[in-house]
PDB file of N, CA, C and O in Angstrom:
ATOM      1  N   MET A   1       0.829  -1.192   0.000  1.00  0.00           N
ATOM      2  CA  MET A   1       0.000   0.000   0.000  1.00  0.00           C
ATOM      3  C   MET A   1       0.872   1.255   0.000  1.00  0.00           C
ATOM      4  O   MET A   1       1.925   1.300   0.635  1.00  0.00           O
ATOM      5  N   ALA A   2       0.420   2.239  -0.706  1.00  0.00           N
ATOM      6  CA  ALA A   2       1.161   3.487  -0.796  1.00  0.00           C
ATOM      7  C   ALA A   2       0.796   4.458   0.327  1.00  0.00           C
ATOM      8  O   ALA A   2       1.593   5.338   0.652  1.00  0.00           O
ATOM      9  N   VAL A   3      -0.384   4.319   0.924  1.00  0.00           N
ATOM     10  CA  VAL A   3      -0.749   5.236   2.001  1.00  0.00           C
ATOM     11  C   VAL A   3      -0.136   4.759   3.313  1.00  0.00           C
ATOM     12  O   VAL A   3       0.023   3.561   3.545  1.00  0.00           O
ATOM     13  N   SER A   4       0.196   5.709   4.148  1.00  0.00           N
ATOM     14  CA  SER A   4       0.799   5.380   5.436  1.00  0.00           C
ATOM     15  C   SER A   4      -0.261   4.800   6.379  1.00  0.00           C
ATOM     16  O   SER A   4      -1.462   4.920   6.135  1.00  0.00           O
ATOM     17  N   LYS A   5       0.204   4.176   7.446  1.00  0.00           N
ATOM     18  CA  LYS A   5      -0.723   3.648   8.459  1.00  0.00           C
ATOM     19  C   LYS A   5      -1.564   4.777   9.037  1.00  0.00           C
ATOM     20  O   LYS A   5      -2.755   4.615   9.303  1.00  0.00           O
ATOM     21  N   GLU A   6      -0.923   5.920   9.223  1.00  0.00           N
ATOM     22  CA  GLU A   6      -1.622   7.082   9.778  1.00  0.00           C
ATOM     23  C   GLU A   6      -2.750   7.539   8.850  1.00  0.00           C
ATOM     24  O   GLU A   6      -3.856   7.831   9.304  1.00  0.00           O
ATOM     25  N   THR A   7      -2.462   7.598   7.558  1.00  0.00           N
ATOM     26  CA  THR A   7      -3.475   8.010   6.589  1.00  0.00           C
ATOM     27  C   THR A   7      -4.595   6.988   6.515  1.00  0.00           C
ATOM     28  O   THR A   7      -5.770   7.353   6.461  1.00  0.00           O
ATOM     29  N   ARG A   8      -4.237   5.705   6.511  1.00  0.00           N
ATOM     30  CA  ARG A   8      -5.247   4.639   6.491  1.00  0.00           C
ATOM     31  C   ARG A   8      -6.157   4.767   7.710  1.00  0.00           C
ATOM     32  O   ARG A   8      -7.379   4.673   7.596  1.00  0.00           O
ATOM     33  N   SER A   9      -5.561   4.978   8.855  1.00  0.00           N
ATOM     34  CA  SER A   9      -6.340   5.122  10.093  1.00  0.00           C
ATOM     35  C   SER A   9      -7.254   6.345  10.010  1.00  0.00           C
ATOM     36  O   SER A   9      -8.406   6.292  10.440  1.00  0.00           O
ATOM     37  N   TYR A  10      -6.743   7.437   9.459  1.00  0.00           N
ATOM     38  CA  TYR A  10      -7.538   8.650   9.299  1.00  0.00           C
ATOM     39  C   TYR A  10      -8.737   8.404   8.385  1.00  0.00           C
ATOM     40  O   TYR A  10      -9.858   8.796   8.710  1.00  0.00           O
ATOM     41  N   ILE A  11      -8.503   7.760   7.249  1.00  0.00           N
ATOM     42  CA  ILE A  11      -9.591   7.459   6.305  1.00  0.00           C
ATOM     43  C   ILE A  11     -10.623   6.550   6.967  1.00  0.00           C
ATOM     44  O   ILE A  11     -11.826   6.783   6.847  1.00  0.00           O
ATOM     45  N   GLU A  12     -10.161   5.527   7.658  1.00  0.00           N
ATOM     46  CA  GLU A  12     -11.080   4.601   8.332  1.00  0.00           C
ATOM     47  C   GLU A  12     -11.887   5.302   9.420  1.00  0.00           C
ATOM     48  O   GLU A  12     -13.060   4.986   9.619  1.00  0.00           O
ATOM     49  N   SER A  13     -11.270   6.249  10.124  1.00  0.00           N
ATOM     50  CA  SER A  13     -12.023   6.991  11.144  1.00  0.00           C
ATOM     51  C   SER A  13     -13.068   7.899  10.497  1.00  0.00           C
ATOM     52  O   SER A  13     -14.159   8.077  11.039  1.00  0.00           O
ATOM     53  N   LEU A  14     -12.734   8.474   9.336  1.00  0.00           N
ATOM     54  CA  LEU A  14     -13.722   9.273   8.603  1.00  0.00           C
ATOM     55  C   LEU A  14     -14.901   8.407   8.175  1.00  0.00           C
ATOM     56  O   LEU A  14     -16.059   8.800   8.317  1.00  0.00           O
ATOM     57  N   ILE A  15     -14.594   7.232   7.652  1.00  0.00           N
ATOM     58  CA  ILE A  15     -15.655   6.315   7.214  1.00  0.00           C
ATOM     59  C   ILE A  15     -16.546   5.960   8.396  1.00  0.00           C
ATOM     60  O   ILE A  15     -17.771   5.987   8.278  1.00  0.00           O
ATOM     61  N   ASP A  16     -15.944   5.628   9.529  1.00  0.00           N
ATOM     62  CA  ASP A  16     -16.727   5.289  10.722  1.00  0.00           C
ATOM     63  C   ASP A  16     -17.616   6.454  11.156  1.00  0.00           C
ATOM     64  O   ASP A  16     -18.774   6.260  11.527  1.00  0.00           O
ATOM     65  N   TYR A  17     -17.059   7.672  11.106  1.00  0.00           N
ATOM     66  CA  TYR A  17     -17.849   8.840  11.479  1.00  0.00           C
ATOM     67  C   TYR A  17     -19.050   8.999  10.549  1.00  0.00           C
ATOM     68  O   TYR A  17     -20.178   9.162  11.016  1.00  0.00           O
ATOM     69  N   TYR A  18     -18.818   8.954   9.247  1.00  0.00           N
ATOM     70  CA  TYR A  18     -19.918   9.156   8.303  1.00  0.00           C
ATOM     71  C   TYR A  18     -20.934   8.023   8.351  1.00  0.00           C
ATOM     72  O   TYR A  18     -22.117   8.245   8.096  1.00  0.00           O
ATOM     73  N   ILE A  19     -20.489   6.817   8.674  1.00  0.00           N
ATOM     74  CA  ILE A  19     -21.433   5.720   8.876  1.00  0.00           C
ATOM     75  C   ILE A  19     -22.328   6.032  10.075  1.00  0.00           C
ATOM     76  O   ILE A  19     -23.534   5.787  10.040  1.00  0.00           O
ATOM     77  N   SER A  20     -21.730   6.569  11.126  1.00  0.00           N
ATOM     78  CA  SER A  20     -22.519   6.880  12.327  1.00  0.00           C
ATOM     79  C   SER A  20     -23.507   8.018  12.089  1.00  0.00           C
ATOM     80  O   SER A  20     -24.507   8.129  12.798  1.00  0.00           O
ATOM     81  N   GLU A  21     -23.236   8.854  11.109  1.00  0.00           N
ATOM     82  CA  GLU A  21     -24.100   9.998  10.797  1.00  0.00           C
ATOM     83  C   GLU A  21     -24.903   9.804   9.511  1.00  0.00           C
ATOM     84  O   GLU A  21     -25.447  10.766   8.969  1.00  0.00           O
ATOM     85  N   ALA A  22     -24.978   8.575   9.024  1.00  0.00           N
ATOM     86  CA  ALA A  22     -25.612   8.296   7.729  1.00  0.00           C
ATOM     87  C   ALA A  22     -27.050   8.804   7.641  1.00  0.00           C
ATOM     88  O   ALA A  22     -27.465   9.315   6.601  1.00  0.00           O
ATOM     89  N   GLU A  23     -27.801   8.668   8.717  1.00  0.00           N
ATOM     90  CA  GLU A  23     -29.205   9.101   8.690  1.00  0.00           C
ATOM     91  C   GLU A  23     -29.326  10.598   8.398  1.00  0.00           C
ATOM     92  O   GLU A  23     -30.220  11.018   7.663  1.00  0.00           O
ATOM     93  N   SER A  24     -28.439  11.391   8.965  1.00  0.00           N
ATOM     94  CA  SER A  24     -28.464  12.835   8.715  1.00  0.00           C
ATOM     95  C   SER A  24     -28.186  13.139   7.245  1.00  0.00           C
ATOM     96  O   SER A  24     -28.816  14.015   6.653  1.00  0.00           O
ATOM     97  N   TYR A  25     -27.247  12.414   6.670  1.00  0.00           N
ATOM     98  CA  TYR A  25     -26.920  12.637   5.263  1.00  0.00           C
ATOM     99  C   TYR A  25     -28.029  12.137   4.348  1.00  0.00           C
ATOM    100  O   TYR A  25     -28.236  12.678   3.262  1.00  0.00           O
ATOM    101  N   LEU A  26     -28.737  11.109   4.785  1.00  0.00           N
ATOM    102  CA  LEU A  26     -29.897  10.640   4.028  1.00  0.00           C
ATOM    103  C   LEU A  26     -30.972  11.724   4.013  1.00  0.00           C
ATOM    104  O   LEU A  26     -31.599  11.955   2.979  1.00  0.00           O
ATOM    105  N   ASP A  27     -31.190  12.383   5.132  1.00  0.00           N
ATOM    106  CA  ASP A  27     -32.164  13.483   5.185  1.00  0.00           C
ATOM    107  C   ASP A  27     -31.779  14.595   4.212  1.00  0.00           C
ATOM    108  O   ASP A  27     -32.635  15.148   3.521  1.00  0.00           O
ATOM    109  N   ILE A  28     -30.496  14.918   4.162  1.00  0.00           N
ATOM    110  CA  ILE A  28     -30.020  15.944   3.224  1.00  0.00           C
ATOM    111  C   ILE A  28     -30.283  15.496   1.785  1.00  0.00           C
ATOM    112  O   ILE A  28     -30.777  16.270   0.965  1.00  0.00           O
ATOM    113  N   ALA A  29     -29.949  14.240   1.489  1.00  0.00           N
ATOM    114  CA  ALA A  29     -30.140  13.720   0.133  1.00  0.00           C
ATOM    115  C   ALA A  29     -31.611  13.743  -0.264  1.00  0.00           C
ATOM    116  O   ALA A  29     -31.950  14.090  -1.395  1.00  0.00           O
ATOM    117  N   LYS A  30     -32.477  13.375   0.665  1.00  0.00           N
ATOM    118  CA  LYS A  30     -33.918  13.383   0.361  1.00  0.00           C
ATOM    119  C   LYS A  30     -34.409  14.788   0.059  1.00  0.00           C
ATOM    120  O   LYS A  30     -35.265  14.968  -0.807  1.00  0.00           O
ATOM    121  N   SER A  31     -33.889  15.774   0.751  1.00  0.00           N
ATOM    122  CA  SER A  31     -34.353  17.141   0.531  1.00  0.00           C
ATOM    123  C   SER A  31     -33.813  17.738  -0.766  1.00  0.00           C
ATOM    124  O   SER A  31     -34.391  18.683  -1.303  1.00  0.00           O
ATOM    125  N   CYS A  32     -32.711  17.192  -1.267  1.00  0.00           N
ATOM    126  CA  CYS A  32     -32.095  17.721  -2.488  1.00  0.00           C
ATOM    127  C   CYS A  32     -32.328  16.846  -3.706  1.00  0.00           C
ATOM    128  O   CYS A  32     -32.022  17.255  -4.826  1.00  0.00           O
ATOM    129  N   ASN A  33     -32.857  15.663  -3.510  1.00  0.00           N
ATOM    130  CA  ASN A  33     -32.977  14.680  -4.572  1.00  0.00           C
ATOM    131  C   ASN A  33     -34.157  15.004  -5.482  1.00  0.00           C
ATOM    132  O   ASN A  33     -35.252  15.319  -5.015  1.00  0.00           O
ATOM    133  N   SER A  34     -33.917  14.921  -6.774  1.00  0.00           N
ATOM    134  CA  SER A  34     -34.998  15.211  -7.726  1.00  0.00           C
ATOM    135  C   SER A  34     -35.303  13.979  -8.570  1.00  0.00           C
ATOM    136  O   SER A  34     -35.130  13.989  -9.789  1.00  0.00           O
ATOM    137  N   GLY A  35     -35.758  12.922  -7.909  1.00  0.00           N
ATOM    138  CA  GLY A  35     -36.206  11.754  -8.639  1.00  0.00           C
ATOM    139  C   GLY A  35     -35.271  10.575  -8.650  1.00  0.00           C
ATOM    140  O   GLY A  35     -35.688   9.471  -9.002  1.00  0.00           O
ATOM    141  N   GLY A  36     -34.020  10.764  -8.277  1.00  0.00           N
ATOM    142  CA  GLY A  36     -33.082   9.646  -8.250  1.00  0.00           C
ATOM    143  C   GLY A  36     -33.178   8.900  -6.927  1.00  0.00           C
ATOM    144  O   GLY A  36     -34.049   9.181  -6.103  1.00  0.00           O
ATOM    145  N   SER A  37     -32.294   7.969  -6.737  1.00  0.00           N
ATOM    146  CA  SER A  37     -32.255   7.184  -5.518  1.00  0.00           C
ATOM    147  C   SER A  37     -31.626   7.999  -4.389  1.00  0.00           C
ATOM    148  O   SER A  37     -30.489   8.458  -4.500  1.00  0.00           O
ATOM    149  N   ALA A  38     -32.372   8.173  -3.311  1.00  0.00           N
ATOM    150  CA  ALA A  38     -31.851   8.911  -2.156  1.00  0.00           C
ATOM    151  C   ALA A  38     -30.678   8.167  -1.526  1.00  0.00           C
ATOM    152  O   ALA A  38     -29.744   8.789  -1.021  1.00  0.00           O
ATOM    153  N   VAL A  39     -30.726   6.843  -1.557  1.00  0.00           N
ATOM    154  CA  VAL A  39     -29.624   6.052  -0.997  1.00  0.00           C
ATOM    155  C   VAL A  39     -28.354   6.279  -1.817  1.00  0.00           C
ATOM    156  O   VAL A  39     -27.288   6.524  -1.254  1.00  0.00           O
ATOM    157  N   ASP A  40     -28.463   6.200  -3.132  1.00  0.00           N
ATOM    158  CA  ASP A  40     -27.295   6.415  -3.986  1.00  0.00           C
ATOM    159  C   ASP A  40     -26.757   7.833  -3.844  1.00  0.00           C
ATOM    160  O   ASP A  40     -25.544   8.046  -3.830  1.00  0.00           O
ATOM    161  N   THR A  41     -27.660   8.796  -3.739  1.00  0.00           N
ATOM    162  CA  THR A  41     -27.244  10.184  -3.544  1.00  0.00           C
ATOM    163  C   THR A  41     -26.496  10.324  -2.228  1.00  0.00           C
ATOM    164  O   THR A  41     -25.477  11.010  -2.160  1.00  0.00           O
ATOM    165  N   THR A  42     -26.997   9.676  -1.182  1.00  0.00           N
ATOM    166  CA  THR A  42     -26.359   9.739   0.129  1.00  0.00           C
ATOM    167  C   THR A  42     -24.974   9.106   0.092  1.00  0.00           C
ATOM    168  O   THR A  42     -24.024   9.645   0.660  1.00  0.00           O
ATOM    169  N   VAL A  43     -24.861   7.966  -0.574  1.00  0.00           N
ATOM    170  CA  VAL A  43     -23.548   7.321  -0.720  1.00  0.00           C
ATOM    171  C   VAL A  43     -22.586   8.291  -1.400  1.00  0.00           C
ATOM    172  O   VAL A  43     -21.443   8.434  -0.967  1.00  0.00           O
ATOM    173  N   GLY A  44     -23.034   8.945  -2.442  1.00  0.00           N
ATOM    174  CA  GLY A  44     -22.196   9.909  -3.147  1.00  0.00           C
ATOM    175  C   GLY A  44     -21.778  11.080  -2.274  1.00  0.00           C
ATOM    176  O   GLY A  44     -20.627  11.513  -2.314  1.00  0.00           O
ATOM    177  N   ILE A  45     -22.714  11.589  -1.488  1.00  0.00           N
ATOM    178  CA  ILE A  45     -22.390  12.695  -0.582  1.00  0.00           C
ATOM    179  C   ILE A  45     -21.327  12.258   0.419  1.00  0.00           C
ATOM    180  O   ILE A  45     -20.342  12.964   0.639  1.00  0.00           O
ATOM    181  N   ILE A  46     -21.533  11.090   1.023  1.00  0.00           N
ATOM    182  CA  ILE A  46     -20.601  10.602   2.043  1.00  0.00           C
ATOM    183  C   ILE A  46     -19.218  10.330   1.441  1.00  0.00           C
ATOM    184  O   ILE A  46     -18.204  10.724   2.017  1.00  0.00           O
ATOM    185  N   ILE A  47     -19.174   9.668   0.300  1.00  0.00           N
ATOM    186  CA  ILE A  47     -17.884   9.401  -0.333  1.00  0.00           C
ATOM    187  C   ILE A  47     -17.196  10.715  -0.704  1.00  0.00           C
ATOM    188  O   ILE A  47     -15.984  10.853  -0.540  1.00  0.00           O
ATOM    189  N   GLY A  48     -17.960  11.663  -1.197  1.00  0.00           N
ATOM    190  CA  GLY A  48     -17.393  12.974  -1.526  1.00  0.00           C
ATOM    191  C   GLY A  48     -16.824  13.674  -0.309  1.00  0.00           C
ATOM    192  O   GLY A  48     -15.764  14.293  -0.391  1.00  0.00           O
ATOM    193  N   CYS A  49     -17.510  13.585   0.815  1.00  0.00           N
ATOM    194  CA  CYS A  49     -17.017  14.201   2.058  1.00  0.00           C
ATOM    195  C   CYS A  49     -15.723  13.531   2.523  1.00  0.00           C
ATOM    196  O   CYS A  49     -14.780  14.212   2.926  1.00  0.00           O
ATOM    197  N   ILE A  50     -15.679  12.211   2.467  1.00  0.00           N
ATOM    198  CA  ILE A  50     -14.483  11.473   2.889  1.00  0.00           C
ATOM    199  C   ILE A  50     -13.304  11.834   1.981  1.00  0.00           C
ATOM    200  O   ILE A  50     -12.213  12.139   2.461  1.00  0.00           O
ATOM    201  N   TYR A  51     -13.533  11.795   0.688  1.00  0.00           N
ATOM    202  CA  TYR A  51     -12.470  12.082  -0.272  1.00  0.00           C
ATOM    203  C   TYR A  51     -11.992  13.526  -0.134  1.00  0.00           C
ATOM    204  O   TYR A  51     -10.793  13.797  -0.198  1.00  0.00           O
ATOM    205  N   SER A  52     -12.924  14.441   0.053  1.00  0.00           N
ATOM    206  CA  SER A  52     -12.576  15.844   0.222  1.00  0.00           C
ATOM    207  C   SER A  52     -11.736  16.052   1.482  1.00  0.00           C
ATOM    208  O   SER A  52     -10.755  16.795   1.461  1.00  0.00           O
ATOM    209  N   ALA A  53     -12.117  15.399   2.569  1.00  0.00           N
ATOM    210  CA  ALA A  53     -11.346  15.509   3.812  1.00  0.00           C
ATOM    211  C   ALA A  53      -9.940  14.945   3.625  1.00  0.00           C
ATOM    212  O   ALA A  53      -8.970  15.499   4.142  1.00  0.00           O
ATOM    213  N   TYR A  54      -9.835  13.844   2.887  1.00  0.00           N
ATOM    214  CA  TYR A  54      -8.517  13.274   2.588  1.00  0.00           C
ATOM    215  C   TYR A  54      -7.669  14.275   1.810  1.00  0.00           C
ATOM    216  O   TYR A  54      -6.510  14.508   2.155  1.00  0.00           O
ATOM    217  N   LEU A  55      -8.237  14.864   0.771  1.00  0.00           N
ATOM    218  CA  LEU A  55      -7.477  15.824  -0.025  1.00  0.00           C
ATOM    219  C   LEU A  55      -7.062  17.037   0.807  1.00  0.00           C
ATOM    220  O   LEU A  55      -5.966  17.566   0.625  1.00  0.00           O
ATOM    221  N   GLN A  56      -7.927  17.477   1.715  1.00  0.00           N
ATOM    222  CA  GLN A  56      -7.578  18.583   2.600  1.00  0.00           C
ATOM    223  C   GLN A  56      -6.387  18.225   3.486  1.00  0.00           C
ATOM    224  O   GLN A  56      -5.555  19.075   3.804  1.00  0.00           O
ATOM    225  N   SER A  57      -6.319  16.955   3.876  1.00  0.00           N
ATOM    226  CA  SER A  57      -5.203  16.530   4.731  1.00  0.00           C
ATOM    227  C   SER A  57      -3.888  16.478   3.957  1.00  0.00           C
ATOM    228  O   SER A  57      -2.818  16.391   4.560  1.00  0.00           O
ATOM    229  N   CYS A  58      -3.959  16.530   2.644  1.00  0.00           N
ATOM    230  CA  CYS A  58      -2.768  16.481   1.785  1.00  0.00           C
ATOM    231  C   CYS A  58      -2.371  17.861   1.282  1.00  0.00           C
ATOM    232  O   CYS A  58      -1.608  17.960   0.321  1.00  0.00           O
ATOM    233  N   LYS A  59      -2.855  18.913   1.891  1.00  0.00           N
ATOM    234  CA  LYS A  59      -2.649  20.244   1.335  1.00  0.00           C
ATOM    235  C   LYS A  59      -1.175  20.656   1.274  1.00  0.00           C
ATOM    236  O   LYS A  59      -0.813  21.505   0.458  1.00  0.00           O
ATOM    237  N   ASP A  60      -0.318  20.073   2.121  1.00  0.00           N
ATOM    238  CA  ASP A  60       1.095  20.421   2.089  1.00  0.00           C
ATOM    239  C   ASP A  60       1.858  19.707   0.977  1.00  0.00           C
ATOM    240  O   ASP A  60       2.856  20.221   0.471  1.00  0.00           O
ATOM    241  N   ALA A  61       1.387  18.524   0.602  1.00  0.00           N
ATOM    242  CA  ALA A  61       2.046  17.756  -0.459  1.00  0.00           C
ATOM    243  C   ALA A  61       0.974  17.009  -1.248  1.00  0.00           C
ATOM    244  O   ALA A  61       0.303  16.137  -0.696  1.00  0.00           O
ATOM    245  N   PRO A  62       0.803  17.334  -2.524  1.00  0.00           N
ATOM    246  CA  PRO A  62      -0.225  16.651  -3.317  1.00  0.00           C
ATOM    247  C   PRO A  62      -0.016  15.136  -3.289  1.00  0.00           C
ATOM    248  O   PRO A  62       1.118  14.661  -3.367  1.00  0.00           O
ATOM    249  N   PRO A  63      -1.116  14.376  -3.177  1.00  0.00           N
ATOM    250  CA  PRO A  63      -0.976  12.918  -3.122  1.00  0.00           C
ATOM    251  C   PRO A  63      -0.543  12.353  -4.467  1.00  0.00           C
ATOM    252  O   PRO A  63      -0.846  12.905  -5.525  1.00  0.00           O
ATOM    253  N   LYS A  64       0.169  11.247  -4.396  1.00  0.00           N
ATOM    254  CA  LYS A  64       0.574  10.535  -5.607  1.00  0.00           C
ATOM    255  C   LYS A  64      -0.579   9.651  -6.059  1.00  0.00           C
ATOM    256  O   LYS A  64      -1.474   9.328  -5.278  1.00  0.00           O
ATOM    257  N   LEU A  65      -0.546   9.269  -7.319  1.00  0.00           N
ATOM    258  CA  LEU A  65      -1.617   8.455  -7.897  1.00  0.00           C
ATOM    259  C   LEU A  65      -1.819   7.159  -7.113  1.00  0.00           C
ATOM    260  O   LEU A  65      -2.957   6.744  -6.893  1.00  0.00           O
ATOM    261  N   GLU A  66      -0.722   6.512  -6.686  1.00  0.00           N
ATOM    262  CA  GLU A  66      -0.859   5.257  -5.922  1.00  0.00           C
ATOM    263  C   GLU A  66      -1.608   5.496  -4.614  1.00  0.00           C
ATOM    264  O   GLU A  66      -2.419   4.670  -4.197  1.00  0.00           O
ATOM    265  N   GLU A  67      -1.334   6.626  -3.973  1.00  0.00           N
ATOM    266  CA  GLU A  67      -2.015   6.951  -2.726  1.00  0.00           C
ATOM    267  C   GLU A  67      -3.505   7.158  -2.964  1.00  0.00           C
ATOM    268  O   GLU A  67      -4.338   6.666  -2.203  1.00  0.00           O
ATOM    269  N   ILE A  68      -3.833   7.886  -4.021  1.00  0.00           N
ATOM    270  CA  ILE A  68      -5.240   8.117  -4.346  1.00  0.00           C
ATOM    271  C   ILE A  68      -5.932   6.789  -4.636  1.00  0.00           C
ATOM    272  O   ILE A  68      -7.045   6.551  -4.168  1.00  0.00           O
ATOM    273  N   ASN A  69      -5.279   5.931  -5.402  1.00  0.00           N
ATOM    274  CA  ASN A  69      -5.860   4.618  -5.701  1.00  0.00           C
ATOM    275  C   ASN A  69      -6.093   3.812  -4.431  1.00  0.00           C
ATOM    276  O   ASN A  69      -7.118   3.142  -4.302  1.00  0.00           O
ATOM    277  N   ASP A  70      -5.147   3.871  -3.488  1.00  0.00           N
ATOM    278  CA  ASP A  70      -5.314   3.150  -2.225  1.00  0.00           C
ATOM    279  C   ASP A  70      -6.493   3.703  -1.424  1.00  0.00           C
ATOM    280  O   ASP A  70      -7.272   2.942  -0.849  1.00  0.00           O
ATOM    281  N   VAL A  71      -6.617   5.019  -1.391  1.00  0.00           N
ATOM    282  CA  VAL A  71      -7.731   5.630  -0.673  1.00  0.00           C
ATOM    283  C   VAL A  71      -9.056   5.211  -1.308  1.00  0.00           C
ATOM    284  O   VAL A  71     -10.013   4.899  -0.600  1.00  0.00           O
ATOM    285  N   VAL A  72      -9.113   5.204  -2.622  1.00  0.00           N
ATOM    286  CA  VAL A  72     -10.321   4.768  -3.323  1.00  0.00           C
ATOM    287  C   VAL A  72     -10.645   3.316  -2.965  1.00  0.00           C
ATOM    288  O   VAL A  72     -11.810   2.968  -2.772  1.00  0.00           O
ATOM    289  N   MET A  73      -9.623   2.475  -2.878  1.00  0.00           N
ATOM    290  CA  MET A  73      -9.844   1.069  -2.515  1.00  0.00           C
ATOM    291  C   MET A  73     -10.335   0.938  -1.067  1.00  0.00           C
ATOM    292  O   MET A  73     -11.212   0.122  -0.783  1.00  0.00           O
ATOM    293  N   ILE A  74      -9.777   1.729  -0.161  1.00  0.00           N
ATOM    294  CA  ILE A  74     -10.205   1.695   1.243  1.00  0.00           C
ATOM    295  C   ILE A  74     -11.674   2.094   1.339  1.00  0.00           C
ATOM    296  O   ILE A  74     -12.466   1.426   2.004  1.00  0.00           O
ATOM    297  N   ILE A  75     -12.022   3.173   0.676  1.00  0.00           N
ATOM    298  CA  ILE A  75     -13.421   3.631   0.683  1.00  0.00           C
ATOM    299  C   ILE A  75     -14.316   2.593   0.013  1.00  0.00           C
ATOM    300  O   ILE A  75     -15.375   2.253   0.539  1.00  0.00           O
ATOM    301  N   GLY A  76     -13.898   2.094  -1.135  1.00  0.00           N
ATOM    302  CA  GLY A  76     -14.694   1.115  -1.881  1.00  0.00           C
ATOM    303  C   GLY A  76     -14.987  -0.136  -1.077  1.00  0.00           C
ATOM    304  O   GLY A  76     -16.060  -0.725  -1.206  1.00  0.00           O
ATOM    305  N   ALA A  77     -14.043  -0.540  -0.254  1.00  0.00           N
ATOM    306  CA  ALA A  77     -14.235  -1.735   0.577  1.00  0.00           C
ATOM    307  C   ALA A  77     -15.312  -1.529   1.637  1.00  0.00           C
ATOM    308  O   ALA A  77     -15.835  -2.495   2.191  1.00  0.00           O
ATOM    309  N   LYS A  78     -15.642  -0.267   1.919  1.00  0.00           N
ATOM    310  CA  LYS A  78     -16.625   0.045   2.961  1.00  0.00           C
ATOM    311  C   LYS A  78     -17.962   0.538   2.412  1.00  0.00           C
ATOM    312  O   LYS A  78     -18.859   0.875   3.185  1.00  0.00           O
ATOM    313  N   VAL A  79     -18.103   0.585   1.100  1.00  0.00           N
ATOM    314  CA  VAL A  79     -19.351   1.084   0.515  1.00  0.00           C
ATOM    315  C   VAL A  79     -20.546   0.258   0.980  1.00  0.00           C
ATOM    316  O   VAL A  79     -21.612   0.814   1.244  1.00  0.00           O
ATOM    317  N   GLY A  80     -20.386  -1.046   1.084  1.00  0.00           N
ATOM    318  CA  GLY A  80     -21.482  -1.896   1.570  1.00  0.00           C
ATOM    319  C   GLY A  80     -21.906  -1.512   2.971  1.00  0.00           C
ATOM    320  O   GLY A  80     -23.100  -1.463   3.266  1.00  0.00           O
ATOM    321  N   ASP A  81     -20.941  -1.237   3.842  1.00  0.00           N
ATOM    322  CA  ASP A  81     -21.257  -0.816   5.208  1.00  0.00           C
ATOM    323  C   ASP A  81     -21.935   0.551   5.222  1.00  0.00           C
ATOM    324  O   ASP A  81     -22.842   0.795   6.018  1.00  0.00           O
ATOM    325  N   ILE A  82     -21.493   1.433   4.342  1.00  0.00           N
ATOM    326  CA  ILE A  82     -22.110   2.758   4.242  1.00  0.00           C
ATOM    327  C   ILE A  82     -23.571   2.612   3.814  1.00  0.00           C
ATOM    328  O   ILE A  82     -24.453   3.239   4.400  1.00  0.00           O
ATOM    329  N   LYS A  83     -23.829   1.786   2.793  1.00  0.00           N
ATOM    330  CA  LYS A  83     -25.199   1.572   2.327  1.00  0.00           C
ATOM    331  C   LYS A  83     -26.063   0.952   3.416  1.00  0.00           C
ATOM    332  O   LYS A  83     -27.219   1.340   3.586  1.00  0.00           O
ATOM    333  N   LYS A  84     -25.514  -0.007   4.154  1.00  0.00           N
ATOM    334  CA  LYS A  84     -26.273  -0.627   5.248  1.00  0.00           C
ATOM    335  C   LYS A  84     -26.638   0.398   6.309  1.00  0.00           C
ATOM    336  O   LYS A  84     -27.747   0.376   6.842  1.00  0.00           O
ATOM    337  N   ALA A  85     -25.716   1.289   6.616  1.00  0.00           N
ATOM    338  CA  ALA A  85     -26.002   2.329   7.609  1.00  0.00           C
ATOM    339  C   ALA A  85     -27.093   3.271   7.117  1.00  0.00           C
ATOM    340  O   ALA A  85     -27.942   3.708   7.894  1.00  0.00           O
ATOM    341  N   ILE A  86     -27.068   3.576   5.839  1.00  0.00           N
ATOM    342  CA  ILE A  86     -28.068   4.480   5.257  1.00  0.00           C
ATOM    343  C   ILE A  86     -29.458   3.838   5.294  1.00  0.00           C
ATOM    344  O   ILE A  86     -30.452   4.499   5.596  1.00  0.00           O
ATOM    345  N   THR A  87     -29.509   2.557   4.987  1.00  0.00           N
ATOM    346  CA  THR A  87     -30.809   1.861   4.926  1.00  0.00           C
ATOM    347  C   THR A  87     -31.242   1.284   6.276  1.00  0.00           C
ATOM    348  O   THR A  87     -32.320   0.701   6.393  1.00  0.00           O
ATOM    349  N   GLY A  88     -30.392   1.453   7.294  1.00  0.00           N
ATOM    350  CA  GLY A  88     -30.760   0.988   8.628  1.00  0.00           C
ATOM    351  C   GLY A  88     -30.513  -0.488   8.859  1.00  0.00           C
ATOM    352  O   GLY A  88     -30.990  -1.045   9.847  1.00  0.00           O
ATOM    353  N   GLN A  89     -29.779  -1.131   7.970  1.00  0.00           N
ATOM    354  CA  GLN A  89     -29.456  -2.546   8.149  1.00  0.00           C
ATOM    355  C   GLN A  89     -28.232  -2.681   9.056  1.00  0.00           C
ATOM    356  O   GLN A  89     -27.306  -1.875   8.973  1.00  0.00           O
ATOM    357  N   PRO A  90     -28.226  -3.684   9.908  1.00  0.00           N
ATOM    358  CA  PRO A  90     -27.059  -3.854  10.773  1.00  0.00           C
ATOM    359  C   PRO A  90     -25.839  -4.332   9.974  1.00  0.00           C
ATOM    360  O   PRO A  90     -25.970  -5.112   9.031  1.00  0.00           O
ATOM    361  N   SER A  91     -24.664  -3.857  10.364  1.00  0.00           N
ATOM    362  CA  SER A  91     -23.416  -4.320   9.761  1.00  0.00           C
ATOM    363  C   SER A  91     -22.917  -5.522  10.537  1.00  0.00           C
ATOM    364  O   SER A  91     -23.184  -5.642  11.732  1.00  0.00           O
ATOM    365  N   PRO A  92     -22.186  -6.424   9.863  1.00  0.00           N
ATOM    366  CA  PRO A  92     -21.681  -7.609  10.571  1.00  0.00           C
ATOM    367  C   PRO A  92     -20.650  -7.256  11.615  1.00  0.00           C
ATOM    368  O   PRO A  92     -20.131  -8.141  12.294  1.00  0.00           O
TER     369      PRO A  92
END
């Protein structure tokens, strides 16, 4: 992996935070959604927030492509958990 343990831990903590707040983001998505899936919109909002926070943490040194790919993989591995939190399903 190209991302450091510290960065991985930071991304995972962001994911955990947004999972815990998924219902609030679903409410936002429902109020802004114009006919699409509120769940998909919420997933997009949450992933965008996580990715944006990651990029903000890299403001001193732009991330390398390998690092970005690793972050995308870390987030992608948790999309199922994010969707479960949005729909109120328990995670394993």
